[in-house]
C-alpha positions as CSV (number, residue, x, y, z in Angstrom):
1,X,27.4,-11.5,-0.1
2,X,25.0,-11.5,2.6
3,X,21.5,-13.7,2.8
4,X,19.6,-10.4,2.0
5,X,21.6,-9.1,-0.8
6,X,21.6,-12.7,-2.6
7,X,17.5,-13.1,-2.2
8,X,16.7,-9.4,-3.2
9,X,18.8,-10.4,-6.4
10,X,16.8,-13.5,-6.7
11,X,13.8,-11.4,-6.4
12,X,14.6,-8.4,-8.6
13,X,15.8,-10.9,-11.2
14,X,11.8,-11.9,-11.8
15,X,9.7,-9.2,-13.9
16,X,6.8,-9.2,-12.0
17,X,4.9,-6.4,-13.3
18,X,1.4,-6.5,-11.4
19,X,-0.6,-9.0,-11.3
20,X,2.5,-11.1,-10.6
21,X,2.5,-14.6,-10.5
22,X,4.7,-17.4,-11.1
23,X,8.4,-17.0,-11.0
24,X,8.7,-14.9,-8.4
25,X,6.8,-16.5,-5.9
26,X,9.0,-19.6,-7.2
27,X,11.4,-17.7,-5.9
28,X,9.9,-16.7,-2.6
29,X,8.6,-20.2,-2.3
30,X,12.3,-21.6,-2.4
31,X,13.9,-19.6,-0.2
32,X,11.3,-19.8,2.7
33,X,10.9,-23.8,2.4
34,X,14.4,-24.0,4.0
35,X,13.5,-22.2,7.0
36,X,10.9,-24.6,7.5
37,X,7.9,-22.6,6.3
38,X,4.5,-24.4,5.1
39,X,3.7,-22.9,1.8
40,X,0.5,-22.4,0.6
41,X,-0.2,-20.4,-2.8
42,X,-3.4,-19.6,-5.0
43,X,-4.3,-17.7,-7.5
44,X,-7.7,-15.2,-7.8
45,X,-9.2,-13.5,-11.0
46,X,-10.1,-14.9,-14.0
47,X,-10.3,-12.1,-16.8
48,X,-8.2,-10.8,-19.5
49,X,-4.5,-9.6,-19.1
50,X,-4.5,-6.4,-18.7
51,X,-8.7,-6.1,-16.8
52,X,-8.7,-5.7,-13.3
53,X,-10.1,-9.3,-12.6
54,X,-6.5,-10.7,-14.1
55,X,-5.3,-13.4,-12.5
56,X,-3.3,-12.7,-9.4
57,X,-1.0,-14.9,-7.2
58,X,-0.9,-15.0,-3.3
59,X,1.7,-16.7,-1.0
60,X,1.0,-17.6,2.9
61,X,3.7,-19.0,4.4
62,X,4.0,-20.1,8.2
63,X,6.5,-21.7,10.7
64,X,4.4,-23.1,13.4
65,X,6.1,-22.2,16.6
66,X,5.2,-23.9,20.4
67,X,1.4,-24.7,21.0
68,X,-0.1,-21.4,22.2
69,X,2.5,-19.4,21.5
70,X,2.4,-15.4,19.8
71,X,1.9,-15.5,16.0
72,X,3.7,-12.3,14.3
73,X,3.6,-11.7,10.6
74,X,5.2,-10.0,8.1
75,X,3.2,-8.6,4.9
76,X,4.4,-7.1,1.7
77,X,3.9,-7.8,-2.1
78,X,6.1,-9.1,-5.0
79,X,4.3,-7.1,-7.7
80,X,6.3,-3.9,-9.1
81,X,5.1,-1.0,-11.2
82,X,6.6,-1.3,-14.8
83,X,9.8,0.1,-15.2
84,X,9.6,2.4,-18.2
85,X,12.6,3.2,-20.1
86,X,16.0,4.6,-19.8
87,X,17.3,2.8,-17.3
88,X,21.5,2.5,-16.8
89,X,21.2,-1.1,-16.8
90,X,18.5,-4.0,-17.3
91,X,15.5,-3.3,-14.6
92,X,15.3,-6.9,-14.0
93,X,18.7,-7.6,-13.8
94,X,20.0,-6.7,-10.3
95,X,23.2,-4.8,-10.8
96,X,25.4,-3.6,-8.3
97,X,27.5,-0.1,-8.3
98,X,29.2,0.8,-5.5
99,X,27.0,0.4,-2.3
100,X,23.7,0.5,-4.2
101,X,21.9,-2.6,-5.6
102,X,19.7,-1.7,-8.7
103,X,16.6,-2.9,-10.3
104,X,12.7,-2.6,-10.2
105,X,11.6,-3.3,-6.7
106,X,14.9,-3.1,-5.0
107,X,13.0,-0.5,-2.8
108,X,9.6,-0.9,-2.9
109,X,9.4,-3.7,-2.2
110,X,11.6,-6.9,-2.9
111,X,14.4,-5.7,-0.7
112,X,12.2,-5.5,2.2
113,X,11.0,-9.2,1.6
114,X,14.5,-10.0,1.0
115,X,15.5,-8.7,4.6
116,X,12.1,-10.0,6.0
117,X,13.5,-13.8,5.0
118,X,17.0,-13.1,5.7
119,X,16.0,-12.1,9.2
120,X,14.1,-15.4,9.7
121,X,17.7,-17.6,10.1
122,X,18.0,-15.7,13.4
123,X,14.6,-16.4,14.9
124,X,14.2,-19.8,16.2
125,X,11.0,-21.8,15.8
126,X,10.7,-22.0,19.6
127,X,10.1,-18.7,19.7
128,X,7.0,-18.4,18.3
129,X,4.8,-18.9,14.9
130,X,5.9,-16.5,12.6
131,X,4.2,-16.0,8.8
132,X,4.4,-14.3,5.7
133,X,1.4,-12.5,3.7
134,X,2.6,-12.1,0.4
135,X,0.5,-11.0,-2.4
136,X,1.0,-10.0,-6.5
137,X,-1.2,-7.2,-6.5
138,X,-0.8,-4.3,-4.4
139,X,0.8,-1.7,-7.1
140,X,-2.5,-2.5,-9.3
141,X,-6.4,-2.4,-8.4
142,X,-5.8,-4.7,-5.1
143,X,-8.8,-6.4,-5.7
144,X,-7.6,-10.1,-5.6
145,X,-4.4,-10.0,-3.1
146,X,-4.7,-9.3,0.2
147,X,-8.1,-9.1,0.8
148,X,-8.0,-12.7,-0.3
149,X,-4.8,-13.5,2.0
150,X,-7.1,-12.5,4.7
151,X,-10.1,-14.6,3.6
152,X,-7.8,-17.2,3.4
153,X,-6.3,-16.9,6.7
154,X,-10.4,-16.3,8.8
155,X,-11.0,-19.8,6.7
156,X,-7.9,-21.6,8.1
157,X,-7.9,-20.0,11.4
158,X,-4.6,-18.5,11.2
159,X,-4.9,-14.7,11.9
160,X,-1.7,-12.9,13.1
161,X,-1.6,-11.3,16.6
162,X,0.6,-8.4,15.0
163,X,1.7,-7.5,11.7
164,X,4.5,-5.5,10.4
165,X,4.4,-4.4,6.2
166,X,7.4,-3.7,4.8
167,X,6.7,-0.7,2.7
168,X,9.5,1.9,2.3
169,X,8.6,4.5,4.9
170,X,11.7,6.0,5.9
171,X,12.6,9.1,3.9
172,X,16.3,10.8,4.2
173,X,17.8,7.8,6.1
174,X,16.6,4.2,7.1
175,X,14.8,4.5,10.3
176,X,13.8,8.0,10.5
177,X,9.9,7.3,10.1
178,X,7.4,4.6,10.3
179,X,3.5,4.2,10.0
180,X,1.0,3.5,13.0
181,X,-1.5,4.5,10.5
182,X,-2.8,5.8,7.4
183,X,-5.6,7.9,6.2
184,X,-8.5,6.6,3.8
185,X,-9.3,7.6,0.1
186,X,-12.2,7.9,-2.0
187,X,-12.4,8.8,-5.4
188,X,-15.5,10.4,-7.1
189,X,-16.4,11.1,-10.3
190,X,-19.2,13.6,-10.7
191,X,-21.5,13.9,-13.9
192,X,-24.0,16.7,-15.0
193,X,-26.4,15.9,-17.9
194,X,-27.1,19.1,-20.0
195,X,-29.0,19.5,-23.6
196,X,-26.4,20.1,-26.6
197,X,-27.3,22.8,-28.9
198,X,-26.0,25.6,-30.7
199,X,-24.2,28.7,-29.0
200,X,-26.2,31.0,-31.2
201,X,-29.2,29.5,-29.7
202,X,-28.5,28.9,-26.2
203,X,-32.3,29.3,-25.0
204,X,-32.8,25.8,-26.7
205,X,-30.0,24.2,-24.5
206,X,-29.0,23.6,-21.4
207,X,-25.2,24.2,-20.8
208,X,-24.0,21.5,-18.4
209,X,-20.4,23.3,-17.7
210,X,-21.5,26.3,-15.5
211,X,-23.1,23.8,-13.4
212,X,-20.5,21.8,-13.2
213,X,-18.2,24.7,-12.1
214,X,-20.6,25.9,-9.4
215,X,-20.2,22.4,-8.3
216,X,-16.2,21.9,-8.2
217,X,-16.3,25.9,-6.4
218,X,-18.6,24.8,-3.6
219,X,-16.4,21.3,-3.3
220,X,-13.2,22.9,-3.5
221,X,-14.3,25.4,-1.0
222,X,-15.0,22.8,1.5
223,X,-12.9,22.7,4.9
224,X,-13.0,19.2,6.0
225,X,-11.4,19.3,9.3
226,X,-8.4,20.6,10.6
227,X,-6.3,17.7,11.9
228,X,-6.1,15.6,14.6
229,X,-3.6,14.3,17.2
230,X,-2.1,11.7,14.6
231,X,-3.3,12.5,11.3
232,X,-3.1,15.9,9.1
233,X,-6.2,17.9,8.0
234,X,-7.9,15.7,5.5
235,X,-8.1,17.0,1.4
236,X,-9.9,17.5,-1.1
237,X,-8.7,17.8,-5.0
238,X,-10.3,18.0,-8.1
239,X,-8.2,16.0,-10.0
240,X,-10.1,15.8,-13.7
241,X,-12.6,17.8,-15.7
242,X,-13.7,17.3,-19.2
243,X,-16.6,17.9,-21.8
244,X,-15.1,16.3,-24.6
245,X,-16.4,19.1,-27.0
246,X,-14.5,19.4,-29.7
247,X,-16.6,22.0,-32.0
248,X,-16.0,25.7,-30.2
249,X,-20.0,26.4,-31.8
250,X,-21.6,23.6,-29.9
251,X,-22.6,24.2,-26.6
252,X,-21.7,20.5,-24.7
253,X,-24.4,17.5,-23.6
254,X,-22.4,16.8,-20.5
255,X,-19.6,17.6,-18.2
256,X,-17.7,15.2,-16.3
257,X,-15.2,15.5,-13.8
258,X,-13.2,13.9,-10.8
259,X,-12.1,14.7,-7.1
260,X,-10.0,12.6,-5.0
261,X,-10.4,13.0,-0.9
262,X,-7.5,12.0,1.2
263,X,-9.2,11.7,4.9
264,X,-8.9,10.8,8.5
265,X,-10.4,8.9,11.0
266,X,-13.0,12.0,11.7
267,X,-14.7,10.5,8.2
268,X,-15.6,7.2,6.6
269,X,-15.6,6.9,3.0
270,X,-19.4,6.8,3.0
271,X,-20.0,10.2,5.0
272,X,-17.9,12.0,2.4
273,X,-19.5,10.1,-0.6
274,X,-23.0,11.5,0.9
275,X,-21.7,14.7,1.5
276,X,-20.1,15.1,-2.1
277,X,-23.4,13.5,-3.7
278,X,-25.8,15.9,-1.9
279,X,-23.6,18.8,-3.2
280,X,-23.5,17.4,-6.8
281,X,-27.4,17.0,-6.4
282,X,-28.3,20.6,-5.4
283,X,-26.2,21.4,-8.7
284,X,-28.2,19.2,-11.0
285,X,-25.4,16.7,-10.9
286,X,-24.6,13.0,-9.6
287,X,-21.7,11.3,-8.0
288,X,-20.3,7.5,-8.7
289,X,-17.9,7.2,-5.4
290,X,-15.1,4.5,-5.2
291,X,-13.7,3.9,-1.8
292,X,-10.2,2.2,-2.1
293,X,-9.4,2.2,2.0
294,X,-10.5,3.3,4.9
295,X,-8.3,5.0,7.6
296,X,-6.9,3.2,10.5
297,X,-4.6,4.1,13.2
298,X,-2.5,1.4,15.4
299,X,-2.4,3.5,18.8
300,X,0.8,3.9,20.2
301,X,1.5,1.0,22.6
302,X,4.2,-1.6,23.3
303,X,4.3,-3.0,19.6
304,X,5.2,0.6,18.0
305,X,7.5,1.1,20.8
306,X,9.0,-2.3,20.7
307,X,9.8,-1.4,16.7
308,X,11.0,2.1,17.5
309,X,13.4,0.6,19.7
310,X,14.8,-2.0,17.6
311,X,15.0,0.7,14.7
312,X,16.7,3.2,17.3
313,X,19.2,0.1,18.6
314,X,20.6,-0.6,14.8
315,X,20.4,2.8,13.5
316,X,20.9,5.2,15.9
317,X,17.7,7.2,14.8
318,X,14.5,7.5,16.5
319,X,11.8,7.5,14.4
320,X,8.9,9.6,13.9
321,X,5.6,7.9,14.2
322,X,3.7,9.0,11.1
323,X,0.4,8.6,9.7
324,X,1.3,10.7,5.9
325,X,1.4,9.4,2.6
326,X,-0.8,7.3,0.6
327,X,-2.7,3.9,1.0
328,X,-0.8,0.5,1.5
329,X,-2.3,-2.9,2.3
330,X,-2.1,-2.1,5.7
331,X,-5.4,-0.8,5.2
332,X,-6.8,-4.2,4.9
333,X,-4.6,-6.0,7.4
334,X,-5.8,-3.3,10.0
335,X,-9.0,-5.4,10.2
336,X,-7.0,-8.5,11.4
337,X,-4.8,-7.2,13.8
338,X,-2.9,-4.3,15.0
339,X,-0.6,-3.6,12.2
340,X,2.5,-1.1,11.5
341,X,4.6,-0.3,8.5
342,X,8.3,0.1,8.4
343,X,11.1,-0.3,5.6
344,X,13.6,1.2,3.8
345,X,14.1,4.6,2.1
346,X,11.6,5.7,-0.4
347,X,13.3,8.1,-2.7
348,X,13.5,6.1,-5.4
349,X,10.7,3.9,-5.4
350,X,8.8,3.7,-8.9
351,X,11.7,5.8,-10.4
352,X,14.1,5.1,-13.1
353,X,17.2,3.5,-11.5
354,X,15.7,2.7,-8.3
355,X,18.1,1.7,-6.3
356,X,18.6,0.5,-2.5
357,X,21.6,0.6,-0.1
358,X,23.4,-2.5,0.3
359,X,24.3,-1.4,3.7
360,X,20.7,-0.6,4.8
361,X,19.6,-4.3,3.6
362,X,21.6,-6.0,6.2
363,X,20.8,-3.4,8.9
364,X,17.2,-3.6,8.2
365,X,17.3,-7.3,8.5
366,X,18.9,-6.7,12.3
367,X,15.7,-4.7,12.6
368,X,13.3,-7.5,11.4
369,X,15.0,-9.8,13.4
370,X,14.7,-7.8,16.7
371,X,11.0,-7.1,15.8
372,X,10.0,-10.6,15.1
373,X,11.7,-11.7,18.3
374,X,10.1,-8.8,20.4
375,X,6.9,-9.0,18.6
376,X,6.6,-12.9,19.5
377,X,7.7,-11.9,23.6
378,X,4.9,-9.1,23.9
379,X,2.3,-10.3,26.7
380,X,-1.4,-9.1,26.1
381,X,-1.1,-6.9,29.3
382,X,1.9,-5.3,27.2
383,X,-0.1,-4.8,23.8
384,X,-2.9,-2.9,26.1
385,X,-0.8,-0.9,27.8
């Protein structure tokens, strides 16, 4: 059994449904310590279980290289989404059938973390400083996870020069896609107040529904942009509308709706929130935005080229450099240093019977070894080229 497969099994065996704490981090620490890493673990959040403030565990591990050497970081998360029902085998009992390893988190993203740790067996300490930025709060609200780790790194002066996040970016085969950026995300709750009344006496009431419908029609007709060289067009979707009216003869007092905008780097969360708020106000409503991430782009260059070469050397596939998909914790880490995402095939992530190809685990380990060695050998001139 390869190191990557052994590590993946050890991590999958811990039922670390978000927010993760405790045993899965014990397993991670036990894997890293023999490789010479100093481990710092801490928790953030002091709320009740099930709340956004529930305790979250984080781990920062570092193996220092020679003085003045480059610092490269692997980043990821040990928390997983709930497994749901109907699995062929226990989702937290790692099971192999043929060339596949089954278990919740096999792809997203305990398998990638296992490959990262296994890669360190072939990265000598004299090559440079390597760290692991690992959270238990990526699948949840992401309030006390990577952001808290960034605070810790800033306080300790341990910011990496380059970072690779192990999200499952591959689509049809390992190596066909890497992420050099992500769109931003903002959700906006819309409310229109009216006056409740009897439908037979509309002059004594004020129906908020036509105002909400007109507001949503205007928002739905917006063309935010036509895309950029690296980003697809920004997109606004209406995701919810409700009035909570249980009577057929009552004009409701209030109408609510929600929209979600995924946007490229032509916008910011604040600028879009202001634009939507202005439209809402024109229709007698109000808007409450929650910005979950801003867009970012790691400009193609030495780092992305080096990673692409490592992928092609091990898979024979030239990866597409993409910014598609949802958000990840790279949206926070991009404030620290250039960050790229690359990992396993994403076909079964968050699904019943999530599984990873065992040969892919070993191939990913070799890619991560090449990536760490390559990142530690890049100089500033190359990065800026």
